[in-house]
C-alpha positions in Angstrom: -0.4 0.2 -0.2 1.5 3.7 -0.8 0.7 6.3 1.1 -0.3 9.7 -0.8 -1.5 11.7 2.7 -1.1 11.8 6.2 -4.3 12.4 8.3 -4.1 14.4 11.4 -6.8 15.3 13.3 -6.4 18.6 13.6 -6.9 19.6 10.3 -8.9 19.8 8.0 -6.9 19.6 4.8 -4.9 16.8 3.5 -1.2 17.1 3.6 -0.3 14.7 0.5 2.8 13.3 0.0 4.3 13.9 -3.7 6.3 11.4 -3.2 3.5 8.7 -3.7 1.3 9.9 -5.4 4.1 9.6 -7.8 4.0 6.0 -7.4 1.0 6.1 -7.6 0.9 7.1 -11.3 4.2 5.3 -12.5 1.7 2.5 -12.4 -0.5 3.7 -13.2 0.9 5.4 -16.6 2.7 1.3 -16.8 -0.5 -0.4 -16.8 -2.6 2.4 -19.0 -2.2 4.3 -22.2 -2.2 7.6 -20.2 -1.9 9.8 -23.1 -5.2 8.3 -24.8 -6.9 8.7 -20.5 -6.2 12.0 -19.4 -5.3 15.8 -20.7 -2.2 16.0 -18.7 -0.3 14.7 -15.7 -1.4 16.3 -13.6 -5.6 14.8 -13.7 -3.9 11.8 -13.2 -2.3 12.9 -9.9 -6.4 14.3 -8.8 -7.1 10.4 -10.2 -4.4 9.3 -7.2 -6.0 12.3 -4.7 -9.1 11.0 -5.2 -8.5 7.1 -4.9 -6.9 7.4 -1.9 -5.8 6.0 1.6 -5.5 7.2 4.5 -2.5 5.1 7.1 
């Protein structure tokens, strides 16, 4: 499991781990044609953020 953000009970906003996001994006890039699905890598990272799980 790749940790893409850290959960802190006293904060409303999430702190994203860029290394974790890049790892998730890399896995996706190896399995699908990213250029055919996303207009930019930023959209891919947004998908990773939306599907992530806190540890």
